[in-house]
N, C-alpha and C positions, 0 to 999 in steps of 0.2 A: 557459412551461407545463411542469409536471412530471407525468409519468405513472408510476404505481406499477409494480412488477415484474410484477404479474399481467397488466397491460395489455401490457407489453413482451413477456412470454412468449406471450401470445395472438397478437400480431402475428407473432412468430417462427414459431409453429405454423402459421399461415395462409399463410405465405410459403414456397414451395419455392425454395430458393436456386439450384438448377439452372435452373429456369424463369426466374427473375429475371435471372441473369447471362447466360443464353442469349439474352436480348433485346439485349444489348450486345456479347457475345463469341461467336464461333463455337466451340462446344464439341464435342469428340469423346470418346466413352467409351473408357476404357482401364483394364481391370480393374474395380475397385470405384469408381473416380473418373472425372471428366471433365477433359479438358485443352484448353487453347486458348492463343492468344497473349495475353500480359498487356496489359491496357488502360492500365496505369500506367507502363510503360516500353517502349522499343523493343526488340524481339527477333525473331529469325528462327525459332528453335526453341521450341515451346510449353513453357513452364515454369509456367504458371498453372493451378493445380489446384483443382477444386471437389469436395468430398466430400458426396454426397447423404445418407449415413447420419449424418454429424455436422453437416450444414448449415453448413459453413464453407468459406472459400476460403483458399488460400495460394499465393503466388508464390515459387518457389524461386530466382527471379532477383533480384527487388528487395526481397523480404521483406514486401510488403503482405499483410495477413491480416485475417481477421475473419468476422463473420456477415453475414446479408443486410442488416441495418441499417448496419453499417460499410461494406459495399460501396457502398450508395447514397450515403452521406455522402461517400466518397472520389470516386466517379465523377461525381456531380452537384453536388459542392461544397455540400452541405447540412449543417446542424447536426443533432445527434442527434434533436432534437424534430421537425425538418422531415422527416427521413428516416423517422422512425417514423410520422408522420402520412400521408406519401405511401404507405407500405406498408399502413397501416391502411385507407386508401381503396381500394387495389387488392384487399385481402383481405376487404373488407366488415366490418371490425372497428369497432364504435362506440366513440368516444373520449369520456371525460367532458368536460364544458364548463367546470367550475370551474377557476380559475386558481390555481396554487400557486407556491411559490418556485422559481426557476430552479435547475437543477443547475450547480455550479461550472464545471468544465472543459468539460463537455459542451455548455454553453451559452455558452462564451466567444465562439465564432463568431457566435452570435446577437447578443451584446452589441456586438461589433465592427461587425456589420452595422448596428445601430442608430446607432452613432457615425458611421459612414460616411454613413448617410442624413441625419443632422442636419448633417454637414459639407457634404454636397452642397447642401442647402437654404441653408446659410449662404453658400456661394460664389455661388450663383445670386442671392441677395439683394444680395450685394456688387457683382456685375456690374451690377445695375440701380440701384445707388445712386450718389450723387455720387462716391464713392471709386472706382467702377468705370469711370470714363471712359477710363483707359488701356486696359483690356480691351476695351471696346466699340469704341474707336478702332482697335485691332488687328483686330477682327472685320470692321469696315467696310473696312479696308485690304485684307483678304483676300477681300472681297466675299461674306461669309457672310450668308445671309438670316436674318431673324428666326425663321423656321420651323426652320431648321437649328440655330440657337443653342438654341432651346427643345427641339427633338427630341433633341439630344445632351446636354442638361442642362449646357451650358457655364457656367462661373462665373469668379470672379475672387478671387484671394488678394491682399489689399492689402499696403501696404508695412510695416504694423505687424507686429512679430515675434511677438505672442502673442494676436492678436485671436480666432482660432479657439479657442485654449486657454481664454480667458476665457469665450467663448460656451458651450463644453462644460461648464465648471465650473458655470456658472449653471444648466445642465440637470441638475446633481447627479451627473455621471459622476465616478467615483473616479480618482485618478492612476494606480492600478494598471491599470485597464482602458484608460485613455487611452494609457498607455505601450504596451500590447499592440496598439493600433490602428495603430501605425507613423506616425501623423500628427504626432508631436511629438518634439522632442529634449529629453531631460531632462538638465540639468546640475546641478552641486552646489547652486547658488544660484538657478537660474532654469529656466523651461521655455519653449521656443521652438517656433513652428509650423514644420513641415517646408517648407511652401509659403508664399512671400511674393513679392509683385510678379510674379505669374504668372497667365496665362490657364489655367484649370483644366478638364481633361477627365475626367469621371467614367468609370471603367472598370467595366463591368457584366458579370455572369455571364449564363448562358443564360436565367435567370429575370428578367433586367433589374434585379437587385439590385446596388447599388454595392458592389464589393469592394475598390476601390482608386482611386487618382487619378494622372493625369499632369498635369504643369504646364509650360507654355512661358514662359520668362522674357521679360519685356517690357523691353527695353533691352539692355545689353551684358553682363549677368551670365553666369556659367557655373555649372553646365552649361546648355546651351540648353534641353534637355528633361530633366525630372526625374520619376521614377516613385515611387510609394509603395514602401517596402521590403517584403520578403516578411513575411507575417504568418500566423497560423493560418487566415486566410481567403483570402489573396492569394498566388498563385504565378504570376509573370509568364510562366514557361515553359509553363504549362498553360492559359493564357487568351489570347484574341484580342480586340482592340478591335472593337466593333460586331458581333460574331458574333450577339448577341441579336437584332439587326435583320436581318442578312444571311441568317440561316437561314430567314427567312420568304419569301425570294425564290423564285420558281419557274423561275429561269433554268437550273438544273441545273448550275451551277458557282459557284465563288468567285473573286474577284479579290483576290489577296494583295498588299498595298502595304507601304511602309516605315513610314509615320507617320500620326498622327491627322488632320492637315490633308488629306492625300491622300484618306483615307477619307471625310471629311466633304464634301469637294469632289465626289467621285464620287457619293455619295448625293444631294447637292444637284442633280446633273445627271441623276438617275434611275437610276444604277447602284448599287442597294442591295445588290448581292452583294459589295461591297468590305469587306475586313477588314484589320487590320494587326497585326503582332507588336508586343510591348510593350517597345520599347527594347532588344531583344535579338535575336540571330540567330534565325532560324526554327528551331524545335525539333521533335524527334520527337513529343513530347506534343501540340504544336499541330497537327501533321499528323494524328495520330490523332483529334483533336477535329474537324477538318474532314471527315475520312473518314466520320464518323458521319452526315453530311448529304449530301455530294457527293463524287464521285470524280474530278472535273475541276477543276484549279486553274490559273488564269491568273496568272502572275507579272508584276507591274506595278511594278517598282522603278525608281528614278531611273536615267537613262541615263548617269550619270557612272561613274567607275572604282569607287567604293564600291558603287554600285547593282549593277554587274555582278558584283562579288565576292559580294555578298549573294545574287544570283541563282544563282551557281555553287555556293554552300553549300547553298541550298535544294533544288536539283534532285535530288541523290542521296538526300535525305531523302524527297522525294515518290516517287521510284522505289522505294525500299526499302519504303515503305508501300503500294505498288501504287496510287498515285494518278497520274493522267494529268496531266503538267505541260505547259503551253504558255507561251511568253514573248511578251508584248505589247511591240512596239517603240514608243517614244515619240519617237524622233528626228524632227526636230532639237530637240525640247523636253526640258527637264530632268526634269519630273515630271508626273503626271496633271493637277494643277491648272493648270499652265502650258499644257499641251496643250489642255485643255477651253476655257480662256478664249480661246485663239487660234483653235481649229478647230471647237469645238462638239461636240454629242452625236453626230451622225451620223458624223462623221469618227472619233470614238473607237470607235464601234460597228464601223466598218470595220476598225480596228486589232485589235479583239477577234476578228472573223471571220477576219482574216488572220494571227492569232498563230501563231508558229512552234513546232513540236514541240520540247520542251525538250532532248532529246538532240541533235537536229540543230542546235539553237542552240549547244549546247556545242561541237560539232564545228566550226561556223562560227567561233566565238570563238577557237578554238585557232590559226587561221590567223595571227593577229597575233604569235604566239610564234615563228614560223619564217620564214625567208627562202625562199619558195616558188619563187623564180627560180633558186635554187641546188639542184642535184640532191641534195646532202647534206641540205639543209634540207627538201626535199620528202620524202626518205626518213624523216627524223626525224618529220615531220608525220604521215606514214602509219603509222609505228610507234606514235605516240601514240594515233591513232584505233583501231588494233588493240587496244592495251592498254585503252582506254576501253570498247570493245565487250566485251572479255573480263570486265572487272570490273563492268560495268553489267547484264549479262544472263546469267542462269544457264540459262534456257530456250533450247535450241538453235534452235527454230523462230523465237522472238522475235528472237534474236541475228541469225539469217540475214536476216530481214525488214529489220532495221535496217541491216545491212551493205549490202544491196542499195539501200536508201534513201540511205545515205551515198554510195555509189558513184555513184548517179544525180545527187544534189545537187552533189557535188564533182567530177563528171566523172572518176572513177577507175575502174579495172578491178576488178570483183568478185574475179577470180582473184588479183589482187595483194593485196587486203585479206585474202582467205582464207588465202593463204600466210603473211602476217605474223601472222595470228591463230593459225594452227597453231604457229608459232614461239613465240608467247606461251604457248600451252598446254604445249608441250614444256618451256619454261623453268620453268613452274609445277610440272610433274611432277618435274623435276630438283631443284628447291629442296625439294620435299616429301621426296624420297628422301634428300637430304643431311641433312634434319632428323631423319629416322628413324634413319639410320646413325650419327649423332653422339650417340646415347644417349637420345633422346627416347622416352618410354614412351607408348604409345597405350592408354588405358583402354577396355576393352570395355564397361564399365558405369560411367557417371559417378556419383560419389557425390553424393547430393542435398544433404548438408551434412556438414561435418566436426564431428560431434557426439562428445561424450565418452561414456564408458560410462554415467555417471549419467543423461545426457540420453536415451540410447537406452532405458535401463531404465524411466525415468519415462514415456517416450512409450508404451511397451507398457501400463503401468499406467493411464495416462490413457484409453487406448482400450478397455481391457478391465477394467471395474470389478470383475468377478468374480475377477480375478487379484490384486486388492488383499488380499482375504481370505486367499488362499493365501500371500501374501508377508509379512503383518504379523508372523507368528510367527518370522520369520527376519531381517527387515530393519527396523531402527529408523530414526528420523529422523536420528540422528547418523551413520548410514552414508553419508548424503549430505553432501558437503562444501560444495556451492554453496548459499548462503542461499535463493535463489529456489526451488530444487528442494526444499529442506527444507520451506519453507512449503507448497508444493503437495502434497507427500507427506503432510504432517501433516493437511491438509484432506481428502485422499482417505481417510486412516485414519478421519477423523471422519464419513465417509459423505456429504460435500458433493459435489453433482453438478458435472460439468465445466462446464456452462453458468454455474453460480453462481460457480465459481472464476474463469472467464474474465471475467465481469462485474465481479468485485472488482478487476480490474486494468485496466479500461477507460481510466482516466485516467493510466495509466503506460504510454505508448506502446511503449517498448522491451521491457518485460516482457510486455506483452500480445501483441506480435508473436511473441516467443520462445515463449510458451505455445501460441499457435495453431499455430505451426510444429510443436511437439512433439505436440500433439493430433492434427494432421492425419496425422502419421506418415510413414514411409517408403513408397515406391511399391510395395514388394513384400511385406513381411514379415507382413502381417496375415491373409492368406488361408491359415490353417493348420488341419490336422486336430487333433482333441483331443489325441492323443498327441504331435504335433509341438509344439503350444502348450505342453504340460506340460514337454517337454524344453527349449524356448526359455526358459521362465520359470525353470526350475532352473539353466540355464546363466547367466542374468543374476544370479540370487541368488549362485551360486557365485563368479562373477567379481567381484561387488561385495564379497563378504566377503574374497576373496583379495587384492583391491586394498588394502583397509584393513589386512589382516594384514601384507602386504609393507611398507607404510609404517611400521607399528609395528616390524617387525624392523629396518628401516634406522635407526630412531631409538633403539633400545634397546641398552644395553651390559650390562645385568644378565643373568647367565647363566641364572638360574632363570626369569626372565620370558621370555627367548628360548626356553627349552625349552618353555614353555607355548604360545608362539606357533607353534612348529614343529608341536606336536601338533594345535593348532587348524587349522593349514594342511593337515595330512594329512587331517583330517576333512572340510574343505570341498572338497578336491580330489576326494573320492569322493562328494560330495553328489548326491542325486537326490530328486525329488518322487514320493511315492506317488500312485496314481490317486485 
């Protein structure tokens, strides 16, 4: 579906970006803008800014930028059309029903979604066909019920190397779009399916739309598990398997597992809170995703060495995101599936109820690294606990509570831990002092970006359209050296609005982000009195001209031309704008 610019503009007008983003991010007003922690990357200091006057957002940390439509696209993993329709519904905007041609890049995600949908159906049919016997045999071996197979949409990719490709070509999908889907390998003389001889697990987003696939090899092939590559639709670091089902649970927590089969097994036994990372270590983005629904996360990783390592990597992420982490012990069993088959649902529920606080679990696990029978080993063990306390908790009350809990659990004296903790603090202060004395410079005010003079000047013009009129008599397009800035300045001279300019770069992601960043502007320089604004504008004009003249002087050897440039330089050095 394609909607005209008038519809798009009406949706934008009816959507207050501060209200919209405020539903997902805690925003605090600072000057003319609102700030919060960026929902697209992990950070401790708010660098995510929302401008109510311009109705745009920009993150000075990761560079994500755009308007209300772009925010919903990024946050909810929606296509342009889907985001527009969602906002239209919220704002009470009636949309036309007639169907028109899809927009190219904006609807690429929609097209990939359609391919994924058809691929999922194909794999399901394959599993239920004669060719799918190996897949069904594996499901039976793992004691998966028919309900579970259907619920999770499990399928089978046969041993033929191009069966899905031929199926999709018969549905009239172009090679260009099929290549974007990530489901095929294109070679010079042939096209191959990414998945073959594998049990297929559809990966769904929060809206239960298939955004990618995982495949478990049937036999001795490698790798054992294979995921779809990243596409315009699928980013494995920002999605979790089965979260679309788990978020409907009323348990008040999630169970984070390692793999697909763990999750399916837990769901089959009634623990629908289970989710899994997608063939990668647990990420900050996944933690943020979980935080939107629940603040308590039970870690249920395999009880082997690899599982413990994964647990140790996940705990600091949970702590940083202010999520309460607890660790479920599966011992003596390897994984949740094995435990459930041996002990049953009630026993597993007891393990949930008795799950250990994640930090106390970390402390307990450290015992294996030291010889606690040796005084020197015990000393090192206690020092490691003190260091862990220092780096894990910045809040002094929280740190003290955990220190007391550790002392109680490990039968240690609180005073001893406090002494070692104080030593860690002193060590930190000393290192800080050494860094400062060695020539490090502490900036009182962090620069929001390292921008050129041209970028700074254009940023002012983008934000104050009235300044363009005052400028055009002095600054030409050729005074800008960067092609993108030339293009934008020329459009400003033509009277084209900033929203129209931004829209014209929607399909060029890098340029779009750059321009939103400039349009958003610096944190400080826009709240100016009229006289201050005039001086600022004159200063930029003067510096732009002098920059060009200095370049000309450096490149010129003709005496007469040099004399002209020197006179011109004298003029611009004294330049000012009249009221």
